C-alpha positions in Angstrom: 112.8 34.8 94.4 116.2 34.3 92.6 114.5 35.6 89.4 113.3 38.7 91.3 116.8 39.4 92.6 118.2 39.0 89.1 115.6 41.5 87.7 116.6 44.0 90.4 120.3 43.5 89.6 119.7 44.1 85.9 117.7 47.2 86.6 120.5 48.5 88.7 123.1 47.9 86.0 120.9 49.7 83.4 120.6 52.7 85.8 124.3 52.8 86.5 124.9 53.0 82.7 122.1 55.6 82.2 123.6 58.0 84.7 126.8 58.0 82.7 125.0 59.7 79.8 126.1 63.4 79.4 123.8 66.0 80.9 123.4 69.2 78.8 123.4 72.6 80.3 119.8 73.6 80.9 117.8 76.5 82.3 114.5 76.6 84.2 111.7 79.1 83.4 112.4 81.4 86.4 116.1 81.7 85.5 115.4 82.6 82.0 112.8 85.2 82.9 114.9 86.7 85.7 117.9 87.2 83.5 116.5 87.9 80.0 113.0 89.4 80.3 113.3 93.2 80.5 110.8 96.0 80.0 113.2 98.7 79.0 112.3 100.3 75.7 112.5 98.9 72.2 115.7 97.0 72.8 117.0 97.6 69.3 113.8 96.9 67.4 112.6 99.5 65.0 109.4 101.4 66.1 107.6 100.8 62.8 108.5 97.1 62.9 107.0 96.8 66.4 103.9 98.7 65.3 103.3 96.2 62.5 104.1 93.1 64.6 101.3 91.0 66.1 102.0 88.5 68.9 99.5 85.7 69.6 99.2 82.5 71.6 98.5 79.6 69.3 96.7 76.6 70.7 96.6 73.3 68.7 93.8 71.0 70.0 93.9 67.4 70.6 95.2 64.8 68.1 94.9 61.1 67.6 98.3 60.0 69.1 98.6 59.8 72.9 101.1 62.6 73.3 98.8 64.8 71.1 95.8 64.3 73.4 96.9 67.1 75.7 97.1 69.7 73.0 99.9 72.1 72.4 100.9 75.8 72.7 103.2 78.1 70.9 103.9 81.9 70.5 103.0 83.1 67.0 104.8 86.3 65.8 103.4 87.8 62.6 105.0 90.8 61.0 104.2 92.8 57.8 105.9 91.4 54.6 107.7 88.6 56.4 106.7 85.0 57.1 105.2 84.3 60.5 107.4 82.7 63.1 106.3 80.2 65.8 108.2 79.9 69.0 107.7 76.3 70.2 108.7 74.8 73.6 107.7 71.3 72.7 110.7 70.2 70.5 112.9 67.2 71.3 115.5 65.3 69.2 115.9 61.6 68.6 119.5 60.9 69.3 121.5 57.9 70.5 120.6 58.7 74.2 117.0 59.7 73.7 115.3 56.5 74.9 117.7 56.1 77.8 117.1 59.6 78.9 113.4 59.2 78.4 113.3 56.1 80.6 115.3 57.8 83.4 113.0 60.9 83.4 115.5 63.2 81.8 113.5 64.6 79.0 115.5 67.3 77.2 113.2 69.7 75.4 114.0 72.8 73.5 112.5 76.1 72.5 112.7 76.4 68.8 111.8 79.2 66.4 110.5 78.0 63.0 108.3 79.2 60.2 104.7 79.0 61.3 103.3 77.7 57.9 105.3 74.5 58.4 103.8 73.9 61.9 100.3 74.8 60.6 100.6 72.3 57.7 101.6 69.6 60.2 98.5 70.4 62.3 96.3 70.4 59.2 97.7 67.0 58.1 97.0 65.6 61.5 93.4 67.0 61.3 93.8 69.1 64.5 92.0 72.4 65.2 94.1 75.4 65.6 93.1 78.6 67.5 94.9 81.9 68.2 94.4 84.7 70.7 96.2 88.0 69.9 97.8 89.7 72.9 97.1 93.4 73.4 100.7 94.6 74.0 102.5 97.9 73.8 105.6 98.3 71.7 107.8 98.0 74.7 106.1 94.8 75.8 106.4 93.4 72.3 110.1 94.2 72.3 110.5 92.5 75.6 108.7 89.3 74.4 110.7 89.2 71.1 114.0 89.7 72.8 113.3 87.1 75.4 112.0 84.5 72.9 115.1 85.1 70.6 117.4 84.5 73.5 115.4 81.5 74.8 115.5 79.9 71.4 119.2 80.5 70.9 121.5 77.5 71.0 123.0 78.5 74.3 119.7 78.8 76.2 117.1 76.7 74.4 117.3 73.5 76.4 115.2 72.6 79.5 114.3 69.6 81.6 110.8 68.8 80.7 108.3 67.8 83.3 104.7 66.6 82.6 103.1 68.9 85.1 105.6 71.6 86.1 107.7 72.5 83.1 106.3 72.1 79.6 105.2 74.0 76.5 102.2 75.4 78.4 103.8 76.4 81.7 106.7 78.2 79.9 104.4 80.4 78.0 102.2 80.9 81.0 105.2 82.1 83.0 106.2 84.6 80.2 102.6 85.9 80.1 102.6 86.4 83.9 105.8 88.5 83.7 103.9 90.7 81.2 101.2 91.3 83.8 103.8 91.8 86.6 102.4 88.8 88.5 98.7 89.8 88.5 97.7 87.0 86.2 99.1 84.4 88.6 97.5 86.0 91.6 94.1 85.9 89.9 94.5 82.3 88.7 95.5 81.1 92.2 92.2 82.3 93.6 90.2 80.0 91.3 89.0 76.5 92.4 91.6 73.9 92.9 91.9 70.3 91.5 94.6 67.7 91.6 97.0 66.8 88.8 95.4 63.4 88.6 91.9 64.9 88.1 93.2 67.2 85.3 95.1 64.4 83.6 92.0 62.2 83.9 89.9 64.7 82.0 92.3 64.3 79.0 93.0 60.5 79.3 89.4 59.4 79.9 88.9 58.9 76.2 90.7 55.6 76.6 90.1 53.8 80.0 92.8 51.1 79.6 95.4 53.9 79.0 94.0 55.9 81.9 94.2 52.9 84.2 97.8 52.1 83.3 99.0 55.7 83.6 97.1 56.2 86.9 98.7 53.0 88.2 102.2 54.3 87.5 101.6 57.7 89.2 101.7 58.0 93.0 100.4 60.3 95.7 102.4 63.3 94.4 99.7 64.0 91.8 96.9 63.8 94.4 97.7 67.0 96.1 95.4 69.9 95.4 96.8 72.3 92.8 95.7 75.9 92.1 94.2 76.9 88.8 97.6 78.3 88.0 99.2 74.9 88.4 96.4 73.3 86.3 97.7 75.3 83.4 100.2 72.5 82.6 97.3 71.7 80.2 97.5 74.0 77.2 93.7 74.4 76.9 93.4 75.6 80.5 95.9 78.4 80.0 94.5 79.3 76.6 90.9 79.5 77.9 92.1 81.8 80.8 93.5 84.4 78.4 91.3 87.3 77.8 89.8 88.0 74.3 88.1 86.0 71.6 89.9 83.2 69.9 90.2 83.0 66.2 90.1 79.5 64.6 92.6 79.3 61.8 92.4 75.6 61.0 89.2 73.6 61.4 89.3 69.8 61.7 87.3 67.8 59.1 87.2 64.8 61.3 83.5 64.2 62.4 84.8 62.3 65.4 87.1 65.0 66.6 86.9 65.9 70.3 88.3 68.6 72.5 91.4 68.0 74.4 89.7 68.0 77.8 86.5 66.7 79.3 84.3 68.9 81.5 84.8 66.7 84.6 87.0 63.8 85.8 85.7 60.3 85.2 85.2 57.8 88.0 86.0 54.4 86.3 86.3 52.2 89.3 83.2 50.3 88.5 84.2 49.7 84.8 87.7 48.5 86.0 86.0 46.1 88.5 83.6 44.7 85.7 86.5 44.1 83.3 88.6 42.4 86.0 85.6 40.3 87.1 84.9 39.2 83.5 88.6 38.2 83.0 88.4 36.2 86.2 85.3 34.4 85.2 86.9 33.4 81.9 89.9 32.1 83.8 87.7 30.0 86.1 85.8 28.7 83.0 89.1 27.6 81.4 90.2 25.9 84.7 86.9 23.9 84.7 87.2 23.0 81.0 90.8 21.8 81.4 89.5 18.6 83.0 87.7 17.7 79.8 90.0 18.7 77.0 93.8 19.2 76.6 93.1 22.2 74.3 91.5 24.1 77.2 94.4 23.1 79.5 96.9 24.7 77.2 94.6 27.7 76.4 94.0 28.3 80.1 97.7 28.1 81.0 98.6 30.5 78.2 95.8 32.9 79.2 96.8 32.9 82.9 100.5 33.4 81.9 99.6 36.3 79.7 97.6 38.1 82.4 100.4 37.6 84.9 103.0 38.7 82.4 101.3 41.9 81.5 100.8 42.9 85.1 104.3 41.7 86.0 105.8 44.0 83.3 103.6 46.9 84.6 104.7 46.3 88.1 108.4 46.1 87.1 108.1 49.3 85.2 106.7 51.0 88.3 109.5 49.5 90.5 112.0 50.9 88.0 110.4 54.3 87.8 110.0 54.7 91.6 113.5 53.7 92.6 115.8 54.4 89.7 114.5 57.4 87.8 113.7 61.1 88.1 110.0 60.5 87.4 109.0 62.1 90.7 105.3 61.7 90.0 105.8 57.9 90.4 107.3 58.3 93.9 105.5 57.1 97.1 103.2 54.9 95.0 101.0 52.6 97.0 100.5 50.3 94.1 104.0 48.9 94.5 102.7 47.0 97.6 100.4 44.7 95.6 101.9 44.8 92.0 105.6 44.6 91.6 108.4 42.4 90.0 107.2 39.4 92.0 104.4 39.1 89.5 106.9 38.2 86.8 108.0 35.3 88.9 104.4 34.2 89.5 103.8 34.4 85.7 106.3 31.7 85.1 105.2 29.6 88.1 101.6 29.8 86.6 102.9 27.8 83.6 103.0 24.7 85.9 100.2 25.4 88.4 100.0 21.9 89.8 103.7 21.8 90.5 103.7 25.3 92.1 100.3 25.3 93.6 101.4 25.9 97.2 103.7 28.8 96.3 101.0 30.4 94.1 98.3 30.0 96.7 100.6 31.6 99.3 101.5 34.5 97.1 97.9 35.2 96.2 96.9 35.0 99.8 99.6 37.4 100.9 98.7 40.0 98.2 95.0 39.7 99.0 95.8 40.4 102.7 98.1 43.4 101.8 95.3 45.0 99.7 92.7 44.4 102.4 94.9 46.1 105.0 95.6 48.9 102.6 91.9 49.4 102.0 91.3 49.5 105.8 94.1 52.0 106.3 92.9 54.2 103.5 89.4 54.3 105.1 90.8 55.0 108.6 93.5 57.6 107.5 92.1 59.2 104.3 94.1 62.4 105.0 97.4 60.5 105.0 96.8 57.9 102.3 95.5 60.3 99.7 96.4 58.4 96.6 93.3 58.1 94.4 94.0 54.5 93.2 90.7 52.8 93.9 90.3 51.5 90.2 93.7 49.8 90.6 93.0 48.4 94.1 89.6 47.0 93.2 90.6 45.4 89.9 93.8 43.9 91.2 92.1 42.6 94.3 89.5 40.8 92.1 92.4 39.4 90.0 94.1 37.9 93.0 90.8 36.5 94.4 90.0 34.7 91.2 93.5 33.4 90.9 93.4 32.1 94.4 90.1 30.3 93.7 91.5 29.0 90.4 94.6 27.6 91.9 92.6 25.8 94.6 90.4 24.3 91.9 93.2 23.1 89.5 93.1 19.3 89.0 94.5 17.0 86.4 
């Protein structure tokens, strides 16, 4: 337990230092729209310029890298005889404080105006499909959008505090479009069927079950509340598909394995998680049995058990840190902390000498098994209160503890 206390102390020191980092001035979406979006004439733009200007929503479909799986949105402005400009709310800078701010949940993003051909070339190099939908706007509406985007991308007002679900490249453009419709777009979208944030994220992350399992583990009950279709538009493809009009594909991927950024339905992977956990447990029991016959298997089994505990211990420590020391609000009130936390790091080192620490390990596994069984019972009795959809994590970690309990009882010289 001394090691656990030391870990908590170190995390506290890191957080104390992190909060000393300077906080830039930033503006949320409502503030910017309330103060700088005005439908009051051409606002200094030439009439002929507005007539020859086309404003579109540009959607970049899924890429290979994790942060590209969700797709991306921008506002494309094309004018006659001048290079097209893309207004992009997805920019961030790598500075000396970037990783620290990222860990603390203070993700400073910016709205940046850049030449569209550069962004399109980046998308083409990444082999990502790109689509556009042109907005049917009056000259007055074009002027309002252009004036707003120019202000929002200025150095004084371009920074905002990014949030995975509530404030990102998609929600910012969604909010702007809603102002163009005087709120009717939001009213219509809120009448459509609801889903949870977890279900929507699942439809993107299901391409890689281990990644989905880990990210689901780190996120608590806050993402299991039902959200309207309006809120689901944190996913760029959802907002883009909701826009009226036909989309025009301007870049087509040549990757035969390319896939859209979202599946049609969430994936239930509880059974797969249980099978993987059961298989890992069987391997562990086999190594425990073989250790009696060969020193090689004794060493291999110890390393294998240590590695499993260490990986889960790191994951539990990350969750502990995010829940209690950061602004990552989607990790708050997370049931998973009850059965996977920094204590697992201590158990990983105890597992290096299972004979010496047999009693402590057996007690710890027994306690965690009991906690999970009580949690399962409570979730079945009070489903409306304990709404967190973490069955893949509960089942797989329960199997892990059961196999370790059996293994530690079977360890012999």
